[in-house]
C-alpha positions as CSV (number, residue, x, y, z in Angstrom):
1,M,18.6,14.0,8.2
2,T,15.2,14.2,9.8
3,L,13.9,11.7,12.4
4,Q,11.5,10.3,9.9
5,R,14.2,9.8,7.2
6,S,16.5,8.2,9.9
7,R,13.8,5.8,10.8
8,I,13.0,4.8,7.2
9,R,16.8,4.4,6.5
10,A,17.2,2.3,9.6
11,A,14.2,0.1,8.7
12,T,15.6,-0.5,5.2
13,I,19.0,-1.4,6.7
14,A,17.3,-3.7,9.3
15,L,15.6,-5.6,6.4
16,G,19.0,-6.7,5.5
17,F,19.0,-6.1,1.7
18,T,18.9,-3.0,-0.5
19,A,18.2,-2.4,-4.1
20,A,21.9,-2.3,-4.8
21,V,22.4,-5.7,-3.2
22,I,19.5,-7.4,-4.9
23,G,20.2,-5.9,-8.3
24,A,24.0,-6.3,-8.3
25,H,24.2,-10.0,-9.0
26,P,26.2,-11.3,-12.0
27,A,24.1,-11.8,-15.2
28,A,21.4,-14.3,-14.7
29,A,22.2,-18.0,-15.4
30,A,20.6,-19.3,-18.6
31,D,18.1,-21.4,-16.6
32,D,17.0,-18.6,-14.1
33,I,13.5,-17.3,-14.2
34,V,14.0,-13.6,-13.9
35,I,11.3,-11.3,-12.5
36,G,11.8,-7.6,-11.6
37,A,10.4,-4.8,-9.5
38,S,11.0,-1.1,-9.2
39,L,10.3,0.0,-5.6
40,P,10.5,3.3,-3.6
41,L,13.4,2.3,-1.3
42,S,14.4,5.9,-0.8
43,G,12.4,9.2,-0.9
44,P,9.1,10.0,0.8
45,L,7.6,6.5,0.2
46,A,10.6,4.5,1.4
47,G,8.5,3.2,4.3
48,F,6.1,1.5,1.9
49,G,8.9,0.2,-0.4
50,S,10.8,-1.5,2.5
51,F,7.8,-3.6,3.3
52,Q,7.1,-4.5,-0.3
53,Q,10.7,-5.5,-0.8
54,W,10.4,-8.0,2.1
55,G,7.1,-9.4,0.8
56,Y,8.4,-10.0,-2.7
57,K,11.6,-11.5,-1.6
58,R,9.9,-13.8,0.9
59,A,7.6,-15.3,-1.8
60,V,10.6,-15.8,-4.1
61,D,12.7,-17.4,-1.4
62,E,10.0,-19.8,-0.5
63,V,9.7,-21.0,-4.1
64,N,13.4,-21.4,-4.4
65,K,13.7,-23.3,-1.2
66,A,11.1,-25.7,-2.6
67,G,13.3,-26.3,-5.6
68,G,12.1,-23.6,-8.0
69,I,9.5,-23.8,-10.7
70,T,9.1,-26.5,-13.3
71,I,9.6,-25.2,-16.9
72,D,9.6,-27.8,-19.7
73,G,10.1,-30.6,-17.3
74,A,13.0,-29.1,-15.4
75,R,13.1,-27.3,-12.1
76,R,14.4,-23.7,-12.4
77,P,15.3,-21.1,-9.8
78,V,13.7,-17.7,-9.7
79,R,15.9,-14.6,-9.7
80,L,14.3,-11.4,-8.3
81,V,15.9,-8.1,-9.4
82,I,14.8,-4.9,-7.6
83,R,15.7,-1.4,-8.5
84,D,15.1,1.8,-6.4
85,D,12.8,4.3,-8.0
86,K,13.4,6.9,-5.3
87,T,9.7,7.7,-5.2
88,D,10.0,9.2,-8.7
89,P,7.6,8.1,-11.4
90,N,10.2,8.9,-14.1
91,A,12.6,6.6,-12.3
92,T,10.0,3.9,-12.1
93,A,9.4,4.0,-15.8
94,A,13.2,4.0,-16.6
95,N,13.8,1.1,-14.1
96,T,11.0,-0.9,-15.8
97,E,12.5,-0.3,-19.2
98,T,15.9,-1.4,-17.9
99,L,14.5,-4.5,-16.2
100,I,12.8,-5.6,-19.4
101,S,15.6,-4.7,-21.9
102,R,18.7,-5.4,-19.9
103,E,17.7,-8.0,-17.3
104,R,15.3,-9.8,-19.6
105,V,12.6,-10.3,-17.0
106,V,9.7,-12.5,-17.9
107,A,7.3,-10.6,-15.7
108,M,7.2,-7.7,-13.3
109,L,5.9,-6.8,-9.8
110,G,4.6,-3.3,-9.1
111,S,5.7,-0.3,-7.1
112,C,3.5,1.6,-4.7
113,T,0.8,4.4,-5.1
114,P,-0.9,5.3,-8.3
115,A,1.9,7.7,-9.6
116,L,4.6,5.0,-9.3
117,V,2.6,1.9,-10.1
118,N,1.0,3.3,-13.2
119,A,4.3,4.7,-14.5
120,G,5.9,1.3,-14.5
121,A,2.7,-0.5,-15.6
122,L,2.4,1.6,-18.8
123,V,5.9,0.5,-19.7
124,A,5.2,-3.1,-19.0
125,E,1.9,-2.9,-21.0
126,R,3.7,-1.5,-24.0
127,A,6.3,-4.2,-23.8
128,R,3.6,-6.9,-23.4
129,K,5.2,-8.1,-20.1
130,P,2.8,-9.3,-17.4
131,M,2.8,-7.4,-14.1
132,V,1.1,-8.2,-10.8
133,T,0.8,-5.3,-8.3
134,G,-0.8,-4.3,-5.1
135,C,-0.5,-0.8,-3.5
136,N,-2.6,0.9,-6.2
137,P,-6.2,1.8,-5.4
138,L,-8.4,0.2,-8.0
139,E,-10.2,3.2,-9.5
140,A,-6.9,5.0,-9.9
141,F,-5.6,2.0,-11.7
142,K,-8.6,1.5,-14.0
143,A,-8.7,5.2,-14.9
144,V,-5.4,5.0,-16.8
145,R,-6.5,2.6,-19.6
146,K,-7.9,-0.7,-20.4
147,W,-5.2,-3.1,-19.2
148,Q,-4.2,-6.3,-21.0
149,Y,-1.0,-7.3,-19.2
150,V,-1.2,-5.6,-15.7
151,W,-3.2,-6.9,-12.8
152,D,-4.0,-5.1,-9.5
153,L,-5.1,-6.5,-6.2
154,F,-5.8,-3.8,-3.6
155,F,-8.7,-1.9,-2.0
156,H,-11.5,-0.2,-3.9
157,E,-11.5,3.6,-3.0
158,P,-15.3,3.9,-2.5
159,Q,-15.3,1.0,-0.1
160,L,-12.3,2.3,1.9
161,A,-13.6,5.9,1.8
162,A,-16.9,4.7,3.3
163,V,-15.4,2.5,6.0
164,Q,-14.9,5.3,8.6
165,F,-18.4,6.7,8.1
166,K,-19.8,3.2,8.7
167,A,-17.5,2.7,11.7
168,L,-18.5,6.0,13.3
169,A,-22.2,5.3,12.9
170,D,-21.9,1.7,14.2
171,L,-19.6,2.6,17.1
172,G,-21.9,5.4,18.2
173,A,-19.3,8.2,18.0
174,Q,-21.1,11.4,19.0
175,T,-19.9,14.6,17.2
176,N,-21.4,17.9,16.0
177,R,-21.2,16.2,12.5
178,K,-19.0,18.9,11.0
179,I,-16.2,17.5,8.8
180,A,-13.0,19.1,7.5
181,I,-11.5,17.3,4.5
182,W,-7.8,17.8,3.6
183,H,-6.2,16.0,0.7
184,D,-3.2,16.2,-1.6
185,N,-3.6,16.9,-5.3
186,G,-2.3,13.5,-6.4
187,P,-4.6,11.0,-8.3
188,D,-5.9,9.2,-5.2
189,G,-6.1,12.3,-3.0
190,Q,-8.2,14.1,-5.6
191,M,-10.5,11.1,-6.0
192,V,-11.0,10.3,-2.4
193,G,-10.9,13.8,-0.8
194,G,-12.2,15.8,-3.7
195,Q,-15.0,13.5,-4.8
196,I,-15.8,10.5,-2.7
197,W,-15.6,11.8,0.8
198,P,-17.9,14.9,0.2
199,A,-20.5,12.7,-1.4
200,L,-20.4,10.2,1.4
201,A,-20.6,13.0,4.0
202,K,-23.8,14.1,2.5
203,E,-25.1,10.6,2.3
204,F,-24.4,10.0,6.0
205,G,-25.8,13.3,7.1
206,Y,-22.6,15.2,7.8
207,E,-21.7,18.8,7.0
208,V,-18.5,19.5,5.1
209,V,-17.3,22.8,6.5
210,Q,-13.9,22.7,4.7
211,N,-12.4,20.9,1.7
212,A,-8.8,21.9,1.2
213,D,-6.2,20.5,-1.2
214,F,-2.5,21.0,-1.3
215,P,0.6,20.0,-3.4
216,V,2.1,16.5,-2.7
217,D,5.3,18.2,-1.4
218,N,3.6,20.7,0.9
219,T,5.1,21.1,4.4
220,Q,3.0,23.8,6.0
221,F,-0.6,23.2,7.0
222,T,-1.1,25.9,9.7
223,S,-3.6,27.9,7.6
224,I,-5.9,25.0,6.8
225,I,-5.7,23.8,10.4
226,A,-6.7,27.2,11.7
227,E,-9.6,27.3,9.3
228,A,-10.9,23.9,10.4
229,K,-10.6,24.9,14.0
230,S,-12.4,28.2,13.5
231,K,-15.3,26.4,11.7
232,G,-15.7,23.9,14.6
233,A,-14.9,20.7,12.7
234,E,-15.0,17.8,15.1
235,I,-14.1,15.3,12.4
236,V,-11.0,15.7,10.2
237,M,-10.4,13.4,7.2
238,V,-7.0,13.5,5.5
239,D,-5.5,11.8,2.5
240,A,-1.7,12.5,2.3
241,I,1.6,10.7,2.1
242,T,3.5,9.8,5.2
243,P,5.8,12.8,5.6
244,Q,2.9,15.1,5.2
245,A,0.7,13.0,7.5
246,I,3.3,13.3,10.2
247,A,3.7,17.1,9.7
248,I,-0.1,17.6,9.8
249,R,-0.5,15.7,13.1
250,K,2.4,17.7,14.7
251,Q,1.1,21.0,13.5
252,M,-2.4,20.2,14.7
253,A,-1.0,19.6,18.2
254,A,1.1,22.8,18.0
255,A,-2.1,24.7,17.1
256,G,-4.1,23.2,19.9
257,F,-6.5,21.6,17.5
258,T,-7.9,18.3,18.7
259,P,-11.0,17.1,16.8
260,K,-12.9,14.2,18.2
261,V,-12.1,12.1,15.2
262,L,-8.9,12.2,13.0
263,N,-8.7,9.8,10.0
264,I,-5.6,9.9,7.9
265,E,-5.5,7.7,4.8
266,K,-2.4,6.5,3.0
267,G,0.2,8.3,5.1
268,A,-0.9,6.7,8.4
269,E,-0.6,3.2,7.0
270,P,3.1,2.4,7.6
271,V,4.6,2.0,11.1
272,Q,7.0,4.9,10.4
273,F,3.9,7.2,11.0
274,A,3.5,6.0,14.6
275,E,7.2,5.8,15.2
276,A,7.7,9.4,14.3
277,L,4.7,10.6,16.3
278,G,4.8,8.5,19.5
279,K,1.6,9.2,21.5
280,L,0.4,11.7,19.0
281,A,-0.5,8.8,16.8
282,D,-2.8,7.2,19.3
283,G,-6.4,7.4,18.3
284,V,-5.7,8.2,14.6
285,L,-7.9,6.1,12.3
286,V,-6.8,4.6,8.9
287,G,-8.6,2.3,6.6
288,G,-7.1,-1.2,6.4
289,Y,-7.2,-4.1,4.0
290,W,-5.2,-6.6,6.0
291,D,-4.3,-7.6,9.6
292,P,-2.5,-10.7,11.0
293,S,-5.8,-11.6,12.7
294,F,-7.6,-12.2,9.4
295,P,-8.7,-15.8,8.9
296,Y,-6.6,-16.4,5.8
297,P,-3.9,-19.1,5.4
298,G,-0.6,-17.8,6.7
299,A,-1.7,-14.4,7.9
300,A,-0.5,-14.6,11.4
301,E,2.6,-16.5,10.4
302,L,3.5,-13.8,7.8
303,A,3.6,-11.0,10.5
304,K,5.6,-13.2,12.9
305,A,8.1,-14.0,10.2
306,F,8.6,-10.3,9.3
307,E,9.0,-9.3,12.9
308,S,11.4,-12.2,13.5
309,D,13.5,-11.4,10.5
310,T,13.6,-7.6,11.0
311,R,12.8,-6.9,14.6
312,L,10.4,-4.3,13.2
313,T,6.6,-3.9,13.5
314,S,4.9,-5.4,10.5
315,S,2.7,-3.5,8.1
316,Q,-0.2,-4.5,5.9
317,H,2.0,-3.9,2.9
318,I,3.9,-7.1,3.6
319,A,0.7,-8.9,2.7
320,D,-0.4,-7.4,-0.6
321,S,3.2,-7.6,-1.9
322,Y,3.7,-11.2,-0.7
323,A,0.4,-12.2,-2.3
324,A,1.2,-10.3,-5.6
325,A,4.5,-12.2,-5.8
326,Q,2.8,-15.5,-5.0
327,I,0.1,-14.9,-7.7
328,L,2.8,-14.2,-10.3
329,L,4.9,-17.2,-9.3
330,D,1.8,-19.5,-9.2
331,A,0.9,-18.3,-12.7
332,I,4.4,-19.1,-14.0
333,A,4.1,-22.5,-12.5
334,A,0.6,-23.0,-14.0
335,A,1.9,-21.9,-17.4
336,G,4.9,-24.2,-17.2
337,S,6.6,-21.6,-19.4
338,T,8.4,-18.3,-19.3
339,D,6.4,-17.1,-22.4
340,P,4.8,-13.8,-21.3
341,E,1.5,-14.5,-23.1
342,K,1.1,-17.9,-21.3
343,I,2.0,-16.3,-18.0
344,N,-0.5,-13.5,-18.6
345,A,-3.2,-16.0,-19.4
346,A,-2.5,-17.9,-16.3
347,I,-2.7,-14.8,-14.1
348,G,-6.2,-14.2,-15.5
349,E,-7.2,-17.6,-14.4
350,T,-6.2,-17.0,-10.7
351,N,-8.9,-18.2,-8.3
352,K,-7.3,-19.0,-4.9
353,T,-7.3,-17.8,-1.3
354,Y,-4.0,-16.1,-0.4
355,V,-2.8,-14.4,2.7
356,V,-5.0,-11.4,1.8
357,G,-8.1,-13.5,1.1
358,P,-9.8,-14.9,-2.0
359,V,-8.3,-13.5,-5.2
360,Q,-10.1,-13.7,-8.6
361,F,-9.5,-10.9,-11.1
362,D,-12.4,-9.3,-12.9
363,R,-12.5,-8.1,-16.5
364,D,-10.8,-4.9,-15.5
365,H,-7.8,-6.9,-14.2
366,T,-8.7,-5.9,-10.6
367,A,-9.3,-7.9,-7.4
368,K,-10.9,-6.1,-4.4
369,L,-9.5,-6.7,-0.9
370,P,-11.9,-6.5,2.1
371,V,-11.6,-3.3,4.2
372,V,-11.7,-2.6,7.9
373,S,-11.2,0.4,10.2
374,L,-7.8,0.4,12.0
375,Q,-6.8,2.7,14.8
376,W,-3.2,3.4,16.1
377,Q,-2.9,2.5,19.7
378,G,0.4,2.2,21.5
379,G,2.5,1.9,18.3
380,K,0.3,-0.8,16.7
381,T,-2.8,-0.8,14.5
382,I,-5.9,-2.3,16.1
383,V,-9.0,-3.4,14.1
384,V,-11.9,-1.4,15.7
385,W,-14.5,-2.1,13.0
386,P,-16.4,-4.2,12.0
387,K,-17.2,-5.4,15.4
388,D,-17.0,-9.1,14.6
389,A,-13.4,-8.6,13.4
390,R,-12.1,-6.2,16.0
391,T,-8.9,-6.8,17.9
392,G,-9.4,-4.0,20.5
393,D,-11.7,-1.3,21.7
394,F,-12.3,2.0,19.9
395,L,-10.6,5.0,21.5
396,F,-12.9,8.0,21.4
397,P,-12.6,10.9,21.4
398,L,-9.1,11.7,20.1
399,R,-6.9,13.1,22.9
């Protein structure tokens, strides 16, 4: 077992509940309101899934502690059933089918990343079961189909892709303006690295000296690192999942390649990235959509609750998952019914400020979250841009 897998497994154990524990209850009581989720609690994205699991469960626990939800004049408890999709889209689809047919869920919460979320969402859509999800970039979500029953709150790829360009300009980072772009060949990697970043580089006056893609299960990056180094790239922008992001940073260090700026989207989000790398994570930038310092109700308290419960460093994924669950639970309460059509209509009427900020879905069933530039420093992410939101100084250049 690798160090990364050990840490992810330890984090899941520390959260105190696994998919098997949550899903292995007796059959739901007749008055239970059953909602379900398929999450990556094992496999490469387990770091994301463990945070989502906590966020979903916390929202449900809060509702139940308050007495449940009133349906037809009677208070009813909510039962959350979570199944592990093992970071496999086929398992996500199968889990969603099972949750709908066997567990008789009235609604669903989503998985993480486009491949997993969309796989489950398509099943929910066909079954006409409402689903609320985060952790799925909005363009990757909208590109699948015109959604009727699935709703997504997350960042908008063009905004997140632009955040580091804007930050570097505003923070006065001096480089030779040569950029190397590395991205996986998954849906969001192709969109961000293959399309959006090159266009933004041109717009902001940078020269793209390399644009390399790789399979989502690739482990060796020495050749693309060597090429970027030989071409004098002082800025490297990466879109990859966490195991690959860790491998890339280690192999860059081994090759003696230290650009002035290193931005790693997706894979550098969870704390497992920093835990696996130690000081090598310091200075790495990643786009962010939430921080406990944000002026939204319950933001600081949510991070404190997570760290108190788990003794782990919090992640922004506790916030979008917690908010997604709250939105779904609020919609069930507003509908006063477990009828999927009434719940779906109530989700569409959402207009409230949650821990992630104001949420109101548009006609594409999406809600954009604000974005900032985060930087890993001493095992924590610090907001470094925009300046009026920053929680620490910008470390430049990368060391």
